[in-house]
PLY file of the C-alpha trace (Angstrom):
ply
format ascii 1.0
element vertex 278
property float x
property float y
property float z
element edge 277
property int vertex1
property int vertex2
end_header
-18.81 8.43 -21.23
-15.13 9.29 -20.61
-12.92 6.65 -22.21
-11.03 6.35 -18.90
-14.23 5.73 -16.94
-15.11 2.06 -16.35
-18.56 0.80 -17.28
-18.70 -1.17 -14.03
-15.85 -1.37 -11.55
-15.13 -4.37 -9.34
-13.61 -3.21 -6.04
-11.71 -5.95 -4.20
-11.32 -4.74 -0.64
-8.89 -5.61 2.12
-8.33 -4.03 5.53
-7.97 -0.41 6.62
-9.70 2.89 5.80
-8.93 3.00 2.06
-11.73 0.68 0.84
-14.37 2.85 2.48
-12.75 5.98 1.04
-12.69 4.46 -2.44
-16.28 3.20 -2.34
-17.46 6.66 -1.22
-15.41 8.37 -3.95
-16.84 6.09 -6.65
-20.39 6.73 -5.48
-19.74 10.48 -5.52
-18.41 10.20 -9.09
-21.39 8.10 -10.19
-19.22 5.05 -10.99
-21.18 1.80 -10.92
-19.39 -0.63 -8.60
-19.43 -4.27 -7.59
-17.74 -4.67 -4.21
-16.00 -7.85 -3.05
-14.77 -8.12 0.53
-11.78 -10.37 1.19
-12.52 -12.87 3.92
-10.14 -12.49 6.85
-8.94 -9.12 5.52
-11.87 -6.69 5.26
-13.77 -6.55 8.53
-17.00 -8.62 8.57
-18.96 -5.52 9.62
-17.63 -3.48 6.69
-18.30 -6.32 4.25
-21.89 -6.73 5.46
-22.50 -3.01 4.92
-20.69 -2.57 1.60
-19.87 -5.83 -0.21
-22.07 -7.82 -2.59
-19.80 -10.85 -2.19
-17.14 -12.11 0.22
-14.35 -14.29 -1.19
-11.14 -15.85 0.10
-7.79 -14.66 -1.23
-7.40 -17.96 -3.06
-10.62 -17.71 -5.09
-9.16 -16.00 -8.15
-11.15 -18.13 -10.57
-14.39 -17.43 -8.73
-13.64 -13.70 -8.84
-13.06 -13.82 -12.60
-16.39 -15.58 -13.12
-18.21 -13.11 -10.86
-16.83 -10.16 -12.80
-18.13 -11.61 -16.05
-21.51 -12.38 -14.49
-21.78 -8.87 -13.04
-20.76 -7.10 -16.24
-17.64 -5.53 -14.74
-15.04 -4.35 -17.24
-12.45 -3.08 -14.72
-11.08 -4.04 -11.33
-9.19 -2.29 -8.55
-7.49 -3.84 -5.53
-7.57 -1.67 -2.41
-6.72 -2.00 1.27
-4.17 -3.84 3.34
-3.80 -7.59 2.90
-2.27 -9.48 5.79
-0.37 -12.23 4.04
-1.57 -15.68 5.13
0.25 -18.97 4.75
-0.15 -20.79 1.44
-2.11 -23.50 3.28
-4.57 -20.93 4.66
-5.20 -19.51 1.16
-6.74 -22.82 -0.06
-6.29 -21.75 -3.69
-8.71 -22.69 -6.43
-7.30 -23.96 -9.72
-6.77 -20.51 -11.23
-4.89 -19.25 -8.17
-2.96 -22.48 -7.82
-1.70 -22.15 -11.41
-0.38 -18.65 -10.66
1.33 -19.76 -7.44
2.83 -22.90 -8.95
4.28 -20.96 -11.86
5.86 -18.40 -9.49
7.14 -21.11 -7.14
8.80 -22.86 -10.08
10.51 -19.55 -10.91
11.51 -19.03 -7.28
9.44 -15.84 -7.10
6.90 -15.78 -4.27
7.43 -12.22 -3.01
4.49 -9.82 -2.73
5.40 -7.88 -5.87
5.75 -11.06 -7.94
2.39 -12.41 -6.75
0.45 -9.18 -7.21
2.06 -8.59 -10.61
1.08 -12.07 -11.78
-2.50 -11.51 -10.59
-2.70 -8.22 -12.50
-1.47 -9.92 -15.68
-4.02 -12.73 -15.32
-6.94 -10.32 -15.08
-5.65 -8.36 -18.06
-5.31 -11.60 -20.02
-9.01 -12.23 -19.41
-9.85 -8.82 -20.88
-10.30 -6.75 -17.73
-8.76 -3.35 -17.16
-6.82 -3.27 -13.88
-6.92 0.21 -12.37
-4.71 1.82 -9.74
-6.42 3.27 -6.69
-4.52 6.47 -7.48
-6.50 6.84 -10.72
-9.67 7.13 -8.65
-8.47 8.91 -5.51
-5.55 10.94 -6.85
-2.09 11.29 -5.34
-0.11 13.84 -3.40
2.38 15.53 -5.73
3.91 18.03 -3.29
7.64 17.66 -2.67
9.50 18.95 0.38
8.32 19.65 3.94
4.56 19.21 4.27
4.26 20.50 7.83
5.87 23.10 10.05
9.08 21.28 10.92
11.97 20.79 8.53
14.55 18.02 8.85
17.85 18.97 10.44
21.00 18.42 8.34
21.59 15.13 10.19
18.01 14.01 9.55
18.35 15.01 5.88
21.37 12.68 5.63
19.33 9.91 7.25
16.63 10.46 4.62
19.20 10.12 1.83
20.47 6.86 3.33
16.89 5.68 3.83
16.04 6.31 0.17
19.02 4.25 -0.95
18.23 1.44 1.51
14.50 1.42 0.67
15.27 1.11 -3.05
17.53 -1.87 -2.34
14.93 -3.52 -0.12
12.25 -2.83 -2.73
14.35 -4.14 -5.60
14.61 -7.44 -3.70
10.79 -7.45 -3.28
11.08 -7.39 0.52
9.17 -4.25 1.52
8.62 -0.53 1.05
10.12 1.05 4.15
13.22 1.38 6.30
14.03 3.10 9.58
17.28 5.07 9.86
18.92 6.87 12.77
22.27 8.61 12.98
23.57 7.23 9.69
22.62 3.61 10.44
19.74 1.51 9.14
17.94 0.19 12.23
15.34 -2.01 10.53
13.72 -2.82 7.18
10.10 -3.64 6.44
9.27 -7.24 5.62
5.95 -9.10 5.73
4.85 -7.53 9.03
3.94 -4.11 7.60
4.96 -0.55 8.38
3.36 -0.12 11.81
5.01 -3.31 13.07
8.31 -2.12 11.57
8.03 1.14 13.51
7.33 -0.67 16.78
10.24 -3.08 16.20
12.64 -0.25 15.33
11.52 1.79 18.33
13.38 -0.53 20.71
16.55 -0.22 18.63
16.84 3.56 18.83
19.85 5.12 20.47
20.22 8.48 22.19
20.02 11.70 20.23
17.51 12.74 17.55
14.73 10.24 16.89
14.74 7.80 14.02
13.42 8.53 10.52
10.93 6.38 8.59
11.51 6.40 4.82
8.91 4.80 2.59
9.36 4.33 -1.19
7.70 2.36 -3.98
9.65 -0.66 -5.17
11.61 0.35 -8.30
10.01 -2.40 -10.40
6.56 -2.05 -8.85
3.32 -1.98 -10.82
1.45 1.03 -9.40
-1.83 -0.89 -9.65
-0.88 -3.44 -6.99
0.20 -2.91 -3.38
1.50 0.69 -3.57
3.16 2.12 -0.44
0.40 3.48 1.77
0.48 5.99 4.62
-2.18 7.49 6.82
-2.87 9.06 10.19
-2.14 5.76 11.94
1.38 5.78 10.45
2.10 9.22 11.89
0.59 8.36 15.26
2.61 5.14 15.45
5.86 6.97 14.57
5.10 9.72 17.10
4.46 7.16 19.85
7.83 5.57 19.00
9.62 8.92 19.39
10.63 9.21 15.72
11.93 12.48 14.35
9.91 12.28 11.16
8.68 10.53 8.04
9.77 10.88 4.41
7.83 9.22 1.61
7.65 9.14 -2.17
4.57 11.19 -2.97
3.56 10.49 -6.57
3.71 6.70 -6.21
2.22 6.44 -2.71
-1.34 6.26 -1.47
-1.84 8.90 1.19
-4.94 8.75 3.36
-5.99 12.16 4.74
-2.85 14.27 4.36
-4.30 17.22 6.35
-4.85 14.96 9.38
-1.37 13.47 8.96
0.21 16.93 8.79
-1.71 18.14 11.85
-0.62 15.10 13.86
3.00 15.48 12.75
3.00 19.16 13.76
1.50 18.30 17.16
4.27 15.73 17.73
7.00 18.09 16.45
7.80 15.58 13.69
8.68 16.44 10.12
6.68 15.07 7.19
8.56 15.27 3.90
7.41 14.43 0.37
10.05 12.91 -1.90
10.18 13.09 -5.70
10.44 9.79 -7.62
14.20 10.28 -7.83
14.35 10.46 -4.03
14.86 14.22 -3.91
0 1
1 2
2 3
3 4
4 5
5 6
6 7
7 8
8 9
9 10
10 11
11 12
12 13
13 14
14 15
15 16
16 17
17 18
18 19
19 20
20 21
21 22
22 23
23 24
24 25
25 26
26 27
27 28
28 29
29 30
30 31
31 32
32 33
33 34
34 35
35 36
36 37
37 38
38 39
39 40
40 41
41 42
42 43
43 44
44 45
45 46
46 47
47 48
48 49
49 50
50 51
51 52
52 53
53 54
54 55
55 56
56 57
57 58
58 59
59 60
60 61
61 62
62 63
63 64
64 65
65 66
66 67
67 68
68 69
69 70
70 71
71 72
72 73
73 74
74 75
75 76
76 77
77 78
78 79
79 80
80 81
81 82
82 83
83 84
84 85
85 86
86 87
87 88
88 89
89 90
90 91
91 92
92 93
93 94
94 95
95 96
96 97
97 98
98 99
99 100
100 101
101 102
102 103
103 104
104 105
105 106
106 107
107 108
108 109
109 110
110 111
111 112
112 113
113 114
114 115
115 116
116 117
117 118
118 119
119 120
120 121
121 122
122 123
123 124
124 125
125 126
126 127
127 128
128 129
129 130
130 131
131 132
132 133
133 134
134 135
135 136
136 137
137 138
138 139
139 140
140 141
141 142
142 143
143 144
144 145
145 146
146 147
147 148
148 149
149 150
150 151
151 152
152 153
153 154
154 155
155 156
156 157
157 158
158 159
159 160
160 161
161 162
162 163
163 164
164 165
165 166
166 167
167 168
168 169
169 170
170 171
171 172
172 173
173 174
174 175
175 176
176 177
177 178
178 179
179 180
180 181
181 182
182 183
183 184
184 185
185 186
186 187
187 188
188 189
189 190
190 191
191 192
192 193
193 194
194 195
195 196
196 197
197 198
198 199
199 200
200 201
201 202
202 203
203 204
204 205
205 206
206 207
207 208
208 209
209 210
210 211
211 212
212 213
213 214
214 215
215 216
216 217
217 218
218 219
219 220
220 221
221 222
222 223
223 224
224 225
225 226
226 227
227 228
228 229
229 230
230 231
231 232
232 233
233 234
234 235
235 236
236 237
237 238
238 239
239 240
240 241
241 242
242 243
243 244
244 245
245 246
246 247
247 248
248 249
249 250
250 251
251 252
252 253
253 254
254 255
255 256
256 257
257 258
258 259
259 260
260 261
261 262
262 263
263 264
264 265
265 266
266 267
267 268
268 269
269 270
270 271
271 272
272 273
273 274
274 275
275 276
276 277
């Protein structure tokens, strides 16, 4: 067996198309999996069809015990998680310890929480894998479709990269929307699609706005990487945006051919950025 190949992989699944894509990819590769659906995140229908267990976000201790019982030696977190209130999580003791420690440090942002969870699973002897290790990443840089950014749009991308890094460094979000040299909106807890809809109403005349999405500078690639898919392109097109630029190597991209086709149909540009923002 390849040293990089897990003996048995626990897949902890949230919302969106990525969990299904990952489960299918693991089956195709012959990787033995144990699938856990997150209650209130993964759809009940998907969990009934694919998951051996369904757990709440706050059941970290139960998940650790299940992994040991099931003989899993690695874990991967995949899919969108809609952040609930701390009261709704109803944490067990293991999760409560993590949250209390972070609250004492004044660090309850998404990156801090996911990073602490990764460290806890590693401390218990489990390998925490990035979805990118199993699905691969897009490494192309530059225009990915027919349209290229205009010089003005290229300047908006540069500003967006700088703004997204600042927002990411503060553990706020991955994305910003820029138009005509001004930042219209930044992503917070609502997610990218909601950001696009919010920024849509703030657009002024002239070329449409630009969505720029980057990984947080301090981000662990194994937890909550920036994710884009066909829905992102469709949402931006409906909002009248000029295009999307995203960091390729550190992002999860769902169905790039479909994204490129949709961007071309909407006369939007789709640009891959190198890790240095170029």
